[in-house]
N, C-alpha and C positions, 0 to 999 in steps of 0.2 A: 504494500500500500504506500503510494507516494504522497508525501506531504505537499499539498498544493497551496494551502493558505493557513495563516495563523492570525488569531485575534488576541490582542493584549489589552488588559485592563490598565489604562494609562497610569493612574496614580499608584495602584497596588503592585505593579510588576516592572515598570520602566524607570520610575524616578525615585531618588532618595528624598528625604524630608526637605532638603534644601533646594529641590527642583532640578538637580543635576542628574545625568544618566547614571544608572547603576554600573558598578565596576564590571568590565568585560562585556557589557551589553552591546556596545558598538561592534565588537568582533562577531558576536552571534548574529546580529542583524545583517552584517556584511555577508556572512555565509548564507543566510537565507536569501539575500538578494542575488548572490552568485548562482544559487540553485533555483532561481526563479520562483521562490515562495513569496506569494503576495501577502502583505500585512495590512491589518486594520487595527486602529486603536478605538476603544470605547471609553467613554468618560461620563461622570455625573456632572461635570462642569459644562458650560456652554461650548458650542462648537468652536467659537473664536478663542476661548480660553484654552481649550484642548490643543488646538493648532499652535497657539503661542507657547504653550508648555513644551511641546515637541520641538519647536524651533529653538527655544532657549537652551534646551538640553542637547541640541545638535542631532536630533533623531528624525526630524520631519521628512527628510528625503527618502528614508527607508519605507515609509508608509504610503499606501495608496489613498488613505483618508482617515478621518476621525468621525465617529458616530457618537452623538451626544444624546442625552435623555430628551433634550428639548426638540431634537429633530425626530428621533425614533418614537417618542412619546411612550416610553416604557423605562423601567429601572435599568441602569447600566449593567447590573449584574444578573439580569434575567435571561432565561433561555430565549425569549423573544428578541432581546437585543443582540445576542450572539447569532441568531438566525438571520436577522436583518443585516448584520455586518457580513455574514457569510454570503448572502445574496449579492451584496455590493462587490464582493470579491469574485463573483461568478464561479463559486465553488459549491461543494456539497459536504455533508457532515463527515463522510468517511475520509475525506481528504483535508479536513480542517481540524486544527487543535486550538484549544482555548487556554491561554496562560492567565491564571487567576491568583490573586493574593489573599483571598478570604473565603471562608467556608461556604457561605451562601452562594457565591459565584460558582464554586466547584460543584455543589449540589445541583444548582440550576442548569449548568452546562451538561452535566452527566444526565440529568433527567431529560434534557432536550436531545440527547443522543450524541454529544460531542466527546471526543477524546480530550483529556484535560492534563495540564501541567500545573501543579501547585507550586507557586513561587514563594519562597520564604521572605520574611521581612516585615510584612504588614500584620501578621497574625501573632497572637500570644501563644505560649507553649501548648495549652490545651487545644486551642483551635487548630494549630499546626499539626498536632497528632491526629486529629480527626481528618484534616485535609489530606495528609499523607496516606491514610488508610483508604480514602475514597478515590483519590486522583489516579489517573492512568500512569503518570510519572510525577516525580518531585524534583525540585531544583532549589538547592540551598543557596547557590549563587551562580552567576553566569559563567564563571571560570570552570565550574564542574561540567557545564554543558559542552564546553570546548574540549574537555578531556575525554568525552565519550567517543 
């Protein structure tokens, strides 16, 4: 099964608290770009704020777009949001993975039929334990992804 597209939760999986890109993320996104994996970011912020955050972090050019709650008219961590982002990527569920940083997003993505990657950093220890048990894959940091 080839990975065709990936959906990232903007604030939970891409950015540190100070708004900069997480360590090693640019290398992972570069690999995705070289392998023609199309990327979308979803956010609870406005569309303009989401784009601005990606630009400030130097990540904007890796993504085909940003889908916000205001545009999708659904919660950013819902299965509906992930499905709408997937459609914008012209992909299907079997070829799309959702990178999520909190339990509700993992649960919603799994329930909607997506493969999931639980990304560490936004969840506390209890939530992280539940996420790792439920997710298709886990990612403590992006350097680990590069080592695979």
